[in-house]
Structures are given as C-alpha cells and as structure tokens.
C-alpha positions in Angstrom: 41.8 -58.4 -20.3 40.8 -59.2 -16.7 37.0 -59.0 -16.0 37.5 -56.1 -13.6 39.2 -53.9 -16.3 36.4 -54.7 -18.7 33.9 -53.7 -16.1 35.6 -50.5 -15.5 35.7 -49.6 -19.2 32.0 -50.5 -19.5 31.0 -48.3 -16.6 33.1 -45.3 -18.0 31.3 -45.5 -21.3 27.9 -45.9 -19.8 28.1 -43.6 -16.8 27.7 -39.9 -17.5 27.5 -36.6 -15.5 27.8 -37.0 -11.7 28.0 -40.7 -12.0 31.6 -40.3 -12.9 32.3 -38.8 -9.5 33.4 -41.5 -7.0 32.4 -39.3 -4.1 29.0 -38.7 -5.6 28.4 -42.4 -6.2 29.4 -43.2 -2.5 27.0 -40.4 -1.3 24.3 -41.8 -3.5 24.7 -45.3 -2.2 24.7 -44.3 1.5 21.5 -42.2 1.1 19.8 -45.0 -1.0 20.6 -47.6 1.7 19.2 -45.5 4.4 16.1 -44.8 2.3 15.4 -48.3 2.2 15.6 -48.4 5.8 13.4 -45.3 6.3 10.7 -47.1 4.4 10.5 -49.7 7.2 10.3 -47.1 9.9 7.9 -44.8 8.0 5.4 -47.8 8.0 6.5 -49.6 11.3 6.5 -46.5 13.6 2.9 -45.5 13.0 1.7 -49.2 13.0 3.5 -49.9 16.3 1.5 -46.8 17.8 -1.7 -47.6 16.1 -1.9 -51.4 16.4 0.4 -52.6 19.2 -0.1 -49.7 21.5 -3.7 -48.7 20.5 -2.7 -45.1 20.2 -5.6 -42.6 20.0 -5.8 -40.1 17.2 -4.5 -37.3 19.3 -1.4 -39.4 20.3 -0.8 -40.1 16.8 -0.8 -36.4 16.1 1.5 -35.7 19.0 4.0 -38.4 17.6 4.1 -36.8 14.2 4.4 -33.4 15.8 7.4 -34.4 17.9 9.1 -35.7 14.9 8.9 -32.3 13.1 9.1 -30.0 16.2 13.0 -30.0 16.2 12.8 -28.0 12.9 11.2 -25.1 14.8 13.5 -25.4 17.7 16.8 -26.0 16.3 16.9 -25.2 12.5 18.2 -21.7 12.8 21.0 -22.6 15.1 22.0 -25.8 13.1 22.3 -23.5 10.1 25.0 -21.2 11.7 26.9 -24.2 13.1 26.9 -25.9 9.7 28.5 -22.9 7.9 31.4 -22.9 10.5 32.3 -26.5 10.2 32.7 -29.2 7.5 29.4 -31.1 6.6 30.6 -34.6 6.0 31.5 -35.4 9.7 28.1 -33.9 10.8 26.3 -36.3 8.4 28.2 -39.3 9.7 27.6 -38.3 13.3 23.8 -37.9 12.7 23.7 -41.2 10.9 25.1 -43.0 14.0 22.8 -41.0 16.2 19.8 -41.8 14.5 20.7 -45.6 14.5 21.2 -45.6 18.1 17.9 -43.9 18.8 15.9 -46.3 16.7 17.5 -49.3 18.5 15.7 -48.2 21.6 12.4 -49.4 20.1 13.2 -53.0 19.5 15.2 -53.2 22.7 12.2 -51.9 24.7 9.9 -54.4 23.0 12.2 -57.3 23.7 12.0 -56.4 27.4 8.2 -55.7 27.2 8.7 -52.2 28.2 7.6 -50.4 25.0 5.2 -47.5 25.5 3.9 -44.5 23.5 6.2 -42.3 25.5 9.3 -44.2 24.2 8.0 -43.8 20.7 7.6 -40.0 21.5 11.2 -39.7 22.6 12.6 -41.7 19.7 10.5 -39.6 17.2 11.9 -36.3 18.7 15.5 -37.5 18.8 15.3 -38.7 15.2 13.8 -35.3 14.4 16.8 -33.5 16.0 19.2 -35.7 14.0 17.3 -35.1 10.8 17.3 -31.3 11.3 21.0 -31.2 11.6 22.0 -34.1 9.4 19.5 -33.4 6.7 20.7 -29.7 6.3 24.3 -30.9 6.4 23.6 -33.4 3.7 21.9 -30.8 1.4 24.7 -28.3 1.6 27.2 -31.1 1.1 25.3 -32.2 -2.0 25.4 -28.6 -3.5 29.0 -28.2 -2.8 29.9 -31.5 -4.3 27.8 -31.1 -7.5 28.3 -27.4 -8.3 25.7 -25.0 -9.4 25.3 -26.1 -13.0 24.5 -29.6 -11.9 22.0 -29.0 -9.1 18.9 -30.3 -10.9 20.8 -33.3 -12.0 22.2 -34.0 -8.7 18.9 -33.7 -6.8 17.2 -35.8 -9.6 19.8 -38.6 -9.2 19.6 -38.5 -5.3 15.8 -38.5 -5.6 15.9 -41.5 -8.1 17.7 -43.5 -5.3 15.4 -42.6 -2.7 12.3 -43.2 -4.8 13.6 -46.5 -5.9 13.5 -47.4 -2.4 10.0 -45.9 -2.1 9.0 -48.3 -4.9 10.4 -51.4 -3.5 10.7 -50.6 0.2 7.0 -50.5 1.3 6.1 -54.0 0.0 9.3 -55.1 1.7 8.4 -53.2 4.9 4.9 -54.7 5.0 6.3 -58.3 4.7 9.0 -57.7 7.5 6.4 -56.1 9.7 4.1 -59.0 9.4 7.0 -61.5 9.8 8.9 -59.7 12.6 6.4 -57.5 14.1 6.8 -53.6 13.6 9.1 -52.8 16.5 11.7 -55.5 15.6 11.6 -54.5 11.8 12.7 -51.1 12.9 16.0 -52.6 14.0 16.8 -53.1 10.3 16.6 -49.3 9.7 18.9 -48.7 12.5 21.4 -51.0 10.8 21.2 -49.1 7.5 22.2 -45.8 9.3 25.3 -47.7 10.8 26.2 -48.9 7.3 25.8 -45.5 5.7 28.1 -43.9 8.3 30.8 -46.6 7.5 30.4 -45.9 3.8 30.7 -42.0 4.2 33.9 -42.4 6.1 35.7 -43.0 2.7 34.3 -39.9 0.9 36.9 -37.3 0.3 34.5 -34.3 -0.4 37.3 -31.8 -1.4 34.7 -29.0 -1.8 33.4 -29.6 1.8 34.8 -26.4 3.5 33.6 -24.2 6.4 32.8 -20.7 5.4 31.9 -19.0 8.8 34.1 -17.7 11.6 33.7 -19.0 15.0 34.1 -15.5 16.6 31.0 -14.1 15.0 27.7 -13.8 16.9 25.4 -16.6 16.5 22.4 -14.4 16.6 23.9 -12.0 14.1 24.5 -14.9 11.7 20.9 -16.2 12.3 19.7 -12.7 11.4 21.7 -12.9 8.2 19.9 -16.1 7.2 16.4 -14.6 8.1 17.3 -11.4 6.1 18.4 -13.4 3.1 15.1 -15.2 2.8 13.2 -12.0 3.7 14.7 -9.8 1.1 14.8 -12.4 -1.7 11.2 -12.4 -3.0 11.7 -15.8 -4.6 12.8 -17.4 -1.4 10.1 -15.7 0.6 7.5 -16.7 -1.8 8.6 -20.4 -1.8 8.8 -20.5 2.1 5.2 -19.2 2.4 3.9 -21.7 -0.1 5.9 -24.6 1.3 4.8 -23.7 4.9 1.2 -24.0 4.0 1.9 -27.4 2.2 3.6 -28.9 5.1 0.8 -27.9 7.5 -1.8 -29.7 5.2 0.6 -32.6 4.5 1.1 -33.3 8.3 -2.6 -33.1 8.9 -3.0 -35.9 6.5 0.1 -37.9 7.9 -1.5 -37.9 11.4 -4.6 -39.5 10.3 -3.7 -41.6 7.2 -2.5 -44.8 9.1 -5.4 -44.7 11.4 -7.8 -44.2 8.5 -6.2 -47.2 6.5 -6.2 -49.6 9.5 -9.5 -48.8 11.3 -11.7 -47.3 8.7 -10.6 -49.3 5.6 -9.5 -52.4 7.6 -6.3 -52.7 5.7 -3.4 -55.0 6.8 0.2 -53.9 7.1 0.9 -55.8 3.8 -1.9 -54.2 2.0 -0.7 -50.7 3.2 2.7 -51.6 2.0 1.4 -52.5 -1.5 -0.5 -49.0 -1.5 2.6 -47.2 -0.4 4.6 -49.2 -3.3 2.2 -47.2 -5.8 3.4 -44.0 -4.1 6.9 -45.3 -4.7 6.2 -45.7 -8.4 5.0 -42.2 -8.7 8.3 -41.0 -7.0 10.4 -43.1 -9.5 8.5 -41.6 -12.4 8.9 -38.1 -11.2 12.6 -38.5 -10.5 13.0 -40.0 -14.1 11.4 -37.2 -15.8 12.1 -34.3 -13.5 15.3 -33.0 -15.2 13.6 -33.4 -18.7 10.5 -31.6 -17.6 12.3 -28.8 -16.0 14.5 -28.2 -19.0 11.5 -28.1 -21.3 8.9 -26.2 -19.2 11.0 -24.2 -16.8 11.7 -24.9 -13.0 8.8 -22.5 -12.0 6.0 -24.0 -13.8 7.2 -27.5 -12.7 7.2 -26.5 -9.1 3.6 -25.0 -9.2 2.2 -28.0 -11.3 3.8 -30.5 -9.0 2.0 -28.8 -6.0 -1.5 -29.0 -8.0 -0.9 -32.8 -8.3 -0.4 -33.2 -4.6 -3.6 -31.3 -4.0 -5.5 -33.7 -6.4 -3.9 -36.6 -4.3 -5.1 -35.2 -1.0 -8.6 -34.7 -2.4 -8.5 -38.3 -3.6 -7.7 -39.4 0.1 -10.9 -37.8 1.3 -13.0 -39.8 -1.3 -11.7 -43.3 -0.5 -14.1 -46.0 0.7 -14.8 -49.7 0.5 -12.6 -52.4 1.8 -10.1 -55.2 0.5 -8.5 -54.7 -2.9 -10.8 -51.8 -3.8 -9.6 -49.8 -0.9 -6.0 -50.8 -1.4 -6.1 -49.9 -5.1 -7.9 -46.6 -4.4 -5.2 -45.7 -1.8 -2.4 -46.7 -3.9 -3.6 -44.7 -7.0 -4.1 -41.5 -4.7 -0.6 -42.1 -3.3 0.9 -42.4 -6.9 -0.6 -39.1 -8.0 0.4 -37.3 -4.7 4.0 -38.7 -4.6 4.6 -37.9 -8.3 3.6 -34.4 -7.7 5.5 -34.1 -4.5 8.8 -35.3 -6.0 8.5 -33.1 -9.0 8.0 -30.2 -6.7 10.7 -31.0 -4.2 13.5 -31.6 -6.8 13.0 -28.2 -8.4 12.2 -26.5 -5.2 15.6 -27.6 -3.7 17.6 -26.9 -6.8 16.2 -23.4 -7.1 16.9 -22.3 -3.6 20.4 -23.7 -3.7 21.2 -22.0 -7.0 20.2 -18.6 -6.0 22.1 -18.6 -2.6 25.8 -17.7 -2.2 28.0 -20.6 -1.1 28.9 -19.0 2.3 25.2 -18.7 3.2 24.0 -22.1 2.0 24.0 -23.6 5.5 22.0 -20.6 6.9 19.6 -20.5 3.9 18.9 -24.2 4.1 18.3 -24.1 8.0 16.2 -21.0 7.6 14.0 -22.3 4.8 13.6 -25.6 6.8 12.6 -23.7 9.9 10.0 -21.3 8.0 8.5 -24.2 6.0 8.4 -27.1 8.5 7.6 -25.0 11.6 4.0 -25.3 10.6 4.1 -29.2 10.5 3.7 -29.8 14.2 0.6 -27.6 14.3 -0.7 -29.4 11.3 -0.1 -32.8 13.0 -1.9 -31.7 16.2 -4.9 -30.2 14.3 -5.1 -33.5 12.2 -5.0 -35.5 15.4 -7.7 -33.2 17.2 -9.9 -33.3 14.1 -9.7 -37.0 14.0 -10.4 -37.4 17.7 -13.6 -35.4 17.3 -14.9 -36.8 14.1 -13.0 -39.9 13.3 -10.0 -40.7 11.0 -12.2 -40.9 7.9 -13.7 -37.4 8.5 -10.3 -36.1 9.3 -9.0 -37.3 5.9 -12.0 -35.6 4.3 -11.3 -32.3 6.0 -7.7 -32.3 4.9 -9.1 -32.9 1.4 -11.4 -29.9 1.8 -8.7 -27.7 3.1 -6.4 -28.3 0.0 -9.1 -27.2 -2.4 -7.9 -23.7 -2.3 -4.2 -24.7 -3.0 -5.5 -26.6 -6.0 -7.6 -23.8 -7.3 -4.9 -21.1 -6.7 -1.5 -22.7 -6.4 0.1 -19.5 -5.4 -2.6 -18.5 -3.0 -0.1 -18.4 -0.2 2.1 -16.0 -2.1 -0.8 -13.7 -2.8 -1.7 -13.7 0.8 1.9 -12.7 1.7 2.0 -9.8 -0.8 0.8 -8.9 -4.2 2.2 -11.8 -6.3 0.3 -13.6 -8.9 1.0 -16.8 -10.7 2.6 -15.6 -13.9 4.9 -13.0 -12.3 6.0 -15.5 -9.8 6.7 -18.2 -12.3 8.6 -15.7 -14.4 10.6 -14.5 -11.5 11.3 -18.2 -10.5 12.3 -19.2 -14.0 14.6 -16.1 -14.5 16.3 -16.6 -11.2 16.9 -20.3 -11.9 18.4 -19.5 -15.4 20.6 -16.8 -14.0 21.8 -18.8 -11.1 22.3 -22.2 -12.7 24.2 -20.7 -15.7 26.6 -18.7 -13.5 
C-alpha cells in the first residue's frame, strides 16, 4: 500500500469531530498561520514606537486607541453588509488588505521615512480590516461548524491561535533582535498573503447571504441593536465585556513601556514573558471544552474573568530586573491569558448559539461595537495616566481598577439592572444548553 494511502487511513482513524472536515482544516491552518504572524506585530509594533521612535506614553495610548477605534466607527455597518454577502470572499479580501497595510512599515523604514504618524495610519487601517474580516470569520466559523459544535470549533481554532501564542513570542523576540522591529513586521504581512491563497480553495457550502439588499441599512442596524438589548443574556455579556475591554486596553497602552523602561527588559526577554502567556492560552484551549461540559458555560465565563483580574493585579506588583522581572511578568501573563482564553471561547460560543442564523452578522458586529467601543477610551486613559505618573504607576492603577471586577465578577451586570451572580449564571447555562442542543 502506498505511503500516502497509509497516511490517509491513519488520519481518518485519529482525527475526530471537525478535524474530519477538509474546509475546517483549511480555515484552521490559515488562521493559525496568521496567528504566528500576528505574534510578531503584537510585539514589534509597540517596540517600534517605544524604542525606535521614542514614543511618549500618550502616543502609545493613541496608537492602541486607533487600532480599536474602527470597532466604534464601522462595526454596526459591517454587520449589516456581512448578512447581505458571502463571508469567505470578505475574509480573503481583508487578509490581503492587512498584508498591504503592514508592508508600509518596513518600506518606510527602508527609505528612512518611518514616523509615529505612519504607525498611527497602519494601526487604524489594520483595525478597519479586523472589524470587517474578524466579524466575517466568526460568522463563517459558526456556519461551517453548526450549532452543536460551536464550543468544539472555537476551542480548536483557539488551540491553533494559542499554539502560535506559545511559540510565536520567543520567535518574534529573536526576529526583532536580528532584523529590527520594522522589518520583522514584513513577515506578518507575508502570512496574510499566504492565508488568502489558502482560503481560495475553501468551498464553504453553508456560507450564504441572508439579508436583502433593498432593506434599509439603518433599519437592519436597529434590528441588531434590538436583538442585543432585548436578550438579557447578550446585554449582560456586552456590559461586562465592555468594562473588561476598557481595563484591558488601559493595560495594553502601558505594558510595553513599563517592561522596557521601568523593568529594563530587552525584546528577547519580553518575548520569553509573552511565551508564558502563550502557555496559558494553550492550556485554556486544551481544557476549555472539558471544563464547560463539566461546570457549564456560565461558570467558566465568570471564573475566567476572575483569573484575568488576578493577572492584572499581578502586573501592578511587578518589580526588580533581569530574570526576576522576566519570570514575574511571564507568570502574570500566564494567569491572565489562561483566564482570558477560557472566557473568550465560552463567551463566543454562547452568543453564537443563542442567535438566529440570519442575524449572526448583525449580532456579531453589534456585540463587537458595544464591547470594544470602550477600548479606545481605555487606551487614552492608560496613556494619560502613564504620562502623568509614569508607566509603572499606570500599571498599578489598572491593577487597582480591576479589584472590583475580581470581587464582583458580575458587577457590570448589576450596574445595568438587577442581576446577581447566581441568576445570571443560571440563565447563561440554560440559554447555552437550549441553543446548543437545538
């Protein structure tokens, strides 16, 4: 028997669930490749600003804010448009768009014309592509997997992304030191072009348009907003996620400055610390499906958020230098990323499961609008705090701000109405069981 036939038989026996779908494997591979590239840019872009261009804390805050501002500007319109068209071509087009935008950084550096304004522009353009392409990918994934396999699909996708998070930061740190940060970003651009080529071969039979072009865009935007407003589970999740994104982007705005200037860590050391976070991501992806089956989706969402709050508080307590600071930062990131991935997998699965197919695009865009609209504000607040009191004090203030989230994980939900932890968890678990079993 030829070796190729033996390999096919082996894979058919060992692969289970969605791994048996050729289209899903291609989607998984393309997203994993771009995740490896993203690890380079996640580290190289802020390092380019902080070390090469000597950006101020406020400029760092503006950079992060511009990357997330498109969620507030374009999410709702993107959701309506996505319901009217097939999603796969949109994902391919936005992959190419992000690749072209990222190439502007190494080209500008080659001609010695790189400036903070160029980074602002690239960050904003990539944010626009992420708003449209990211929402299209989430809807496409839900359509390909089916409702009964949403947790499995999100866990498998997350496993690929988090594997990149485990290996990528160390690789990124080495590449940045060897090539310098701007030129390392060129490799991320290449991964987006490769992803676009791979996705051209995906058939995606369930990728269909549900909306009608003649309908009013504003009326359809209103349908998405009403869906989230009237569904108490979606509204509670949106409130809580919005608060989380505000604090998270306060931390993002100051973390690299804190690591490079207060802790005196090199790009390689920061890459090692980020790899600890990647380990937390892999562990969370590995056990997410098992934990949600045993404990329920609701409890896993809330306790994942509690772990991220503990990680935030650990960032504010960091000190020292050298391997002590690297180890401390790495352990804090491990705890934070473990909780964040547990939360994200179950949060995405739940909101997809309780939404009708024809409204998936609008629901996804509306939720992304409501939850990430606070991110630019958080970034600017983080930059302003670090400008006034230093990056270390800014990290400590983020730590203090999350103490209420840790003590009352549904505090945002209670502020929006009269929900408490137990009723909310009961409703979340009930909604998830009903939707995923239908």
